[in-house]
Each structure stands twice: as C-alpha cells, then as structure tokens.
N, C-alpha and C positions, 0 to 999 in steps of 0.2 A: 671588159673591152672585147669587141668582136674582132676575131682574126680573119675569119671568112664566113661563108653562109652556114657552115655547120660547126664551127669551132669558136668557143668563147674562152678568153683568159679570165679565170675566176679571181685572180689577184694580180698584183703588180710586182710580185717577187721575181728575182732573176733566175735564169737557168744556171745550174751548177756545171760549169765547163770542165770541172775536174772529177766529175762523177764516173761511176763504173757502168751505169746502165740507165736506160729510160724505163720508168715504171708505168705499166698500164693497169689501173685498178678496174677490173671488170666487174660491174655491178648488175647491169640489166641486159646487156647485149652478149649473151652467153654463147657465142658462136665464133668460128674461125672465118667463115666466108661472108662476104657482103656486109662487113662490119666497118663503118666509117671511122669509128674510134680506134679500132686495131690498125687500120691503114694509116691513120694520122700518127699513131705511136710508132709504127715502123718507119715512117718517113722521118720523124724527128730523131729516132735512133740512128738512122743511116746518115742524116745530116751531121750529127754530132760524132759519128764514127764510133758508136758504142753499141753493145747488145741491147736487146729488149727483154724485160722480165714482165710476165703477166701474173697478177695476183687476183684471186677470187676468194672471198671469205663469206661465211654464212654464220650469222649470229643466232643465239638462242632466244633473244628477247625482242625480236621485231614483232609488231602487232599481228596477232592471229597466228603466230608460229605454231606449227603442228606437224605430226607425222606425215600428213598428206603433202604439205608444201615442201617440207624438208626432203622427203623421199624423191619428189619430182625433180627438185634441183640436183640432188646428189646423183640421180640416174644419168645426168649429163656430164659428170666430172671425168670419168674414166676415158670416154671417147675424146674429150677436149685435150686431156693430157697427151694422148697418143698423137693427135693432130698437131699440137704445138711442138711436140718433140720432132715430128717429121719436118716441121718448118724451121727447126733450129732455135726454138724459143722456149725458155724455161718457164713452166707453168707451176705456180705454187697455189695450192688450195688449203684453206684452213677452216675447220669446223670448230667453232667456239661452243662448247657444250654447256657450260654453266658459268656462274659468277666467279668460280675459282680458275677458269681457263685464262690463257694469255690475252692481254688487251693491247690496244694501240699498235696493232701489227702493221697497219699501213704506214704509220709514222716511223716505225722501226725500219721498214724497207725503204722509206723515203730518204733516210740518212745517207745512203749511197747512190741516190738517184739524181739524174740531171733535172728532170721534171716529172710531174705526175700527169698522166692522161687518164681521164675517166669518162663515164657515160652521162650524157645530158638527158635525163629522163624527168619529165615535168610533173611527177606525181608521187604520192605515198611518202616514203622516208628518204628517197634519193636526194631531193633538193637540199634537205637539211644535212645529209652526209657531205654533200659537195660544199656547202657553205662552211661547215666546220673544218674540213681538211684544208680548204683554201685559206682560212683564217689562221690555222695553226702551223701549216707547212712553211718552211723557210725557203722553198723553191717554187717555181711557177707551177700552176695547176691549170690544165686545159680540159674543158668539158666539151664532148663531141656528140652531136645529134645524129643518131642512126635509127631514129624511131620510125620514120615513114619514107614514102617515095619522095615527096617534096619537102625540103628543109622547113622546119618550123619558122625560121627567120624570114621566110618569104611573106609572112603575114605580120602586120604591125598592130593588130588588135584582135579582140575576141569576135569571131563571126557569129551572127545571130542564129543561123540555121544552115541546113545543107544547101538550100537554094542560094545562099549568099557566098558560100565557099566554093561550090561546085564550079562556076565559071572561072574562078581564079585558078583553081587546080587544073582545069582543062587547058588553060593558056600555057601552063608550065609543064604539063605532063610529058610532052614529047622530048623535052630536054632531060628529064630525070628518069623516065621509064626506059632505061638502057642498061645493058650489062655493066656491072662494076668490076673492074680488073683488080684482083688481089695483088699485093706487093710482097716482096720477099726481103728478109733481113740480110744485111751484108756481113754481120758479125754474130756468130752463134753464142747463145747464152747457156747452152745445155750443161756445160761443165763449169759454169761460173760458181765460185765458192761464195755461198750466201748463208748467213746464220738464220736457219729456219727451223728452230727447235719446235715451233708450233705447227709445222706443216702436218696435214692429215692425209694419209693414204686412203683413197676411196676405190673400192672395186665393186663389181656387180654383186659379189658374194657377201660383203661385209656391211652393206647399207642398212639392213634391218638392225644390226647390232649397234651401229653408230647412232642411228636415230633413237634407239631405246635408251642410250646413255645421255641424251640431251634433255635439258630442263625446259621442255615445251609441252604443249597440249597433246597428250597421248589419246584423248578421246575422239580425235578425228583421224581415222586410219588412212593409210596410203591407199590410193585408188588402185583397184584391181583391173580397171578398164583402160586408163590412160597412164602412159609412162613417159618420163622425161627424156630429153636428149634430142640432138639434131637428127640422128638416125631414125628414131621413132617418128619424129615430125615429118621427115621426108617420106617415110613409108605411108603415113596417112595422106600426105599431099598426093602421092602417086595413086593411091586408091581413090581419092576424091576425083582426080582428073579422069581416070580410066573408067570408073563405075558410076559416078554420081553427077559430075558436072553437066553431062549432056541434058539432064532434066532438072537442073538446079533451079531455074526460074519458077518452077512449079513445086518441086519436092522440098524446097527449103522451108515451106510453111506447113510441112507434114511431120509432126513429131513422132508419128507412128512408124515413120520410115527412117532409114539411114540416108537422109537427103541433104544434110548440111556438111560443111567442111570439117567441123570439129578441130580447127587449127588455132583457135584463140589462145589456148594455153601455151602453145609453142611460140606464138607471137609475143605474148606477155613476157615470158621469161627469156625472150631473145634467142631461142634455139633455132628459129627460122627467121630470116629476113623478109619483111613484106615485099621487098624488091624481087627476091627469088621466087616467091609465090606469085606475084603479079605477072612476071615474065612467063612463068610456066602456064598460067591461066590464059594469058593473052594469046599464046602460041598454040594452045590446045586445039585438038580436033573436036570441036563442040559447037552447038548452035550459038550464034552471036548474042542472042537474047540472054542465054545463060551466062556467057562470058561477061557481058555488060552488067548483069545483075550482081555477079560476085565482085567485080572490080569496083562497082559503086559502093559496096559495103566495105571492101578492103581498103580502098583509097579515100573516097569522099567522106563516108560516115566515120571511119576510124580516125582519119586525120582531123575531122571536125572535133572529135573528143580530145585529141592531143592539143589542138588549138585552144579549147576551153580551159584545160588544166594549166596551160602555159600562161594564159592571160587573165584568168579569173582565179584569184587566190582563195576564193570562197567555194571552190569546186566541190568540197566535201561537206557542204551544208546547203540548207534551203535558201540561204542568202544568194546563191548563184542563180536563182530563178528570175525570170523577167518580171517587170512590174505588174503585168496583167494577172499573173499567177498569184502574186501576193495579195492583190486586190480581191480576187475571187476566193482565196483561202480565208481571208479575214471575214468576208461576208458569210461563209459557210462553216466557220470554225465550230460553232455550237450545234451544228446539225446532229441529230440522233443517228447513231450507227445501229443497223439492224442486228449485227453480230459484233462482238468484241472478243478477241483472243489474246492471251498473254504471250510473251516471247517464248516461253517454254512450250506452250501448246502449238505455236506456229513451227517451232524448231522440230518438234516431233511429228508434224504433219497431222495434227489432230483437229481438223475443222470439219464442217458439214459438207465441204466441197471436195468431192473425190478427185476431180481434175487438178485442183490446186494441190491437194495432198500428194498426188502423183508427181507433179513437178518438183515439189519439195523433196520427195523421196529420191528422185533421180539425182538431185544436187547433193544430198547428204551421202548417198551411197557411192556415186561415181566421181564426184568432183566437177561435174558439168551439168548444165541445164539447157535444153533446147531453146534457142532464142525466141521462137514463136510463143512458147508457153511462159518464157521468162517475163514477157511484157504483161501477160495476164497475172502472173505471180505477183509482180510489183503493184499492179493496180488494185488487186484484192486486199493486199496488206493495208493500203490507204483506206479502204472501206471498212476494215476490221480492227483498226486500232483507234484509241481515243482521240489522238491528235495527229496532225500532219508531221510534227516533229518526231513523235514516237515512231510513226510509220517509217520515216526516213532513216532513223537510227536503227530500226529493226532490219530494214532491207540491207543497209550497209554491213551490219554485223553478220547476218546470215550469208550474204554474198561473199564477203571477205573471209569468213571462217571456213566455208565449205567449198567454194568454187576455186579451181586452180587458176582461172583467169580473173579472179578478183584482184582488188588493190591496183587496178589499171585505169587509165583515162576512160576506156570504153565502159568499164563497170560503173564509174561515177556518172558518166553521161547517160548510160542506160537507165540507172536508177532515177536520175533527175528528169529524164524523159517521161517517166511515169507520172511526174508532177507537172509536166508541161514544158520542160526545157526543150529547145529546138523544135517546138511544135506551135500550134496556133489555137486560139480559143474555139471551143465547140459549144454545142447546145447546152444550156445550163440545166443542172440537176442537183439533187441533194448530195451533200458531202463533197462531191467533186467540183461543184460549181461549173466553171467553163473548161475544166481539165478533161481531156479525152477519157471516155469511159469504156470499159470492156467488161463483158460477163463471161462466165464459164459456159453458160448455155449456148450463146451465139458463137463463141470461139470454138467450142467442142464440135460444132456442126460442120466446121470447115476441114476436119480430118477425122480419122477413125479414133476418137478419143477413148473408146472402150478398149481398143487394142493397145493404145499407149498406156492406159492405166494398168492393164493386165501385165504389160511388159515390166513396168516399174515394180510391181509386186513380186516379180521373179528375181529382182536384183538382190545380190547378196554381198555383204561386206567381206 
C-alpha cells in the first residue's frame, strides 16, 4: 500500500505502540544527509515519541562479494557512526563474516521496534530482502525511495527510451530539484540499552583485518584509487566542479583525460545523494552546455535505468530487450564470429584488441571503467562470444565482479544498451544485425587511445 509518493507499506502489520524505538534498516542509502528514508524514520520516531535506531549490516554471501566491495562499504562506516552520534541516533553496524556468524540480526532488533523503515531500491538483492522482512516481521515495514530526484512512483510503466521519459521529468523537475531539509530526532537513542553482541567496531585502521576474516572472494583486491564514504565522495565532487566541469561536454568522451565525474560508485552505495550532486552542478560556475550535459546523465539517463528495473522484472536478462532486438538476434544468431574468447581470456584482458584490453585492465585494477570505453567494451564482447546469451552473462559477471558501481540499475541498463535497449535499429550487419555497432578503430580515433592504453599499463594493484 502506498503511503505517499516515496513511501510504501510492504505489509499490513500494525505499528507496535509499546516499542522502545523505530528501526531504520539502512541498506543502500548509506548517508546522513538528503536521505528520504532517514527523514521518514525520524518523523515516525518523533510521532511515536520514541528514539530512532539505525542498523546497517554487511553479509559475506551476497553475489560477487569481494575485498573490493567490502572495503569500499566499510570505509564509510566510521564517519557515519560519528555523524549519527552527533544527531543523537544510535548506529549499529554488523559485519557477518562467515556461516558461523550471528544471523537474523534485523529480526532480533525488530523485537523492540515500533516499525521498520528501510530503503526502496529496485535492483539486485534488495527487493528480495524487503519482501522477506515484510513477510516475517510482526510489525509494519515501510520502504522509502531515495534513489533519484523525481520519485519512481511518478511513472506508472516502463519508459521506452530517454526521449519518452525526458519530457515527463522536465515537467516535474522544478518541484523536486530543491534543497531537502534534514530533520532532527526529539529523543536520543545514544544511551539506549540494546542487546548487540553481534555489533562490529569498524575503524580506518582495522578494515584490512576485518575484510581478511570474511569468507568472500579475496582475489579481487580493494581499489587503491577509489575509496568509500561520503567524505571521499564530496572530495571528488568538489574536484569535478572546480577542475573538470567547465569542459565536461567535450572531456567526458576522452578516456585519456580525467574528464568525467567518477561519482557513480558513490551514487550506487548511497554515499552521495543525486540531489546534492544535482544542486551543486546546477549552481556551479561553468558553461551551461557542460551543466546540461551532466544533468542529462545524472537525472534523465540515470532515472531511466531505475524506471527500467522498477517496472521490468527481466532487467537482468536479455528478455528485457525490445521486440526488434529479439527479431534481429534470431536472424543473426548463427553468424560466424571472427574471434571468440573464453571468459578467462576476457577477464585477463588477453585479446587481439589493445584498446579493449586497456579498458578491461582499468576495471580489474581500479574498480571503475571510463563510460566512453565501457560502451565499446560491451559491444566487443558481443562480437567475440559464441552467443548473445553468453555475451550478456559475461558482461554482467565481469561488471559486477570488478566494478564498484556494478549491481546497479545503471549497470544493467548500460549492458542492455549494448544489445539495443533504449536505442533504435541501425544499419544491418553480421553478428549485430540492427544493433548499434562500434569498433575500436573508429572509437580510438576520437581520443588519444595510445595515451589511455599506456596509462592503464602503469596501473598497479
């Protein structure tokens, strides 16, 4: 049942009027500021005249769990603890290291809670988390959308492409592109007596040791280039605005330069709100064409991907593609591939194409890939694998395993775009049919590809 444009009641259970606190289960919006879910939790706590407790957990068995993802998440814990303490809110973090670690921690905390507030994220493992807690909890569960500028509920179906969602967003944007006032709790929970034997103390110094103790993939090391947390995200945002934004409309397609925002990981993990970024960009001292170019990507393109994962439950498969793509793929399914590579060869960047290898190397080493070469990266995997299905599975696996911004609506939309999603039919050719085609030769001429390739060869894990 929808409560308002951002809040949905996931069950019909009652609020426990005799409870000791409201519980906010923070899953994806890992921030204190500009967080609609946190604001809603504070409001409910104040209405019920009880404190608010915030819980965040990190499992060891989520898909593609690794040192890289774990570290990036843990790097934001210590600063959140300090911020919540300043606000009079008890913040409990739990790192579940292995099968022997404590389980059902949300359920344990819910026993003394009036209701559970959590994040409404339309992708990956979060919808299933929310379904299960709503089913098992004996109290009300509210999911809150703090994903984008415009609430996802303002759209009632999957939009076909950017050109169909853009005018709808523009009609609503003035209403939502405004500063969001944070709220304060009326009752502190800092000294609240809660049984949290499972709580994990995370500091900047003990993160490597904590990660090493987890039963996760240790073959993907933490990034030495990108670090998690709101502070680091704001540092990058400031650098982007002061040094890069003025030339963004041109530099964003130059992988040999530091010409893009590199904020996608901070958006994915919720360390930065898209609203905070959009307001900062809108008000920046930069050419309007650069401001418009970035806001198009941050708002229109990004929210198109969230719209897709909200309304298309096949978003993680080729079934999400439009009919014209399926038709052209059927026609060209048996086309001979000039080159074919195994997953292992692709993962190691062992192809005949040095530009593709460089893009793969950037992703494997740093945890990010420049968006301009990411399109080429995806297109070439289609050309070099035996079937479209294997190509899709390969791209999802590599992207989600190595990229810090993987497992996100933008990631799935970007991979599907390589197959024709949110695009139109193009001139027909072998293997691709009417799917848009890209080559390393033509793409590499649009920037200094030799410089980019040389830079990736200097990268060290």
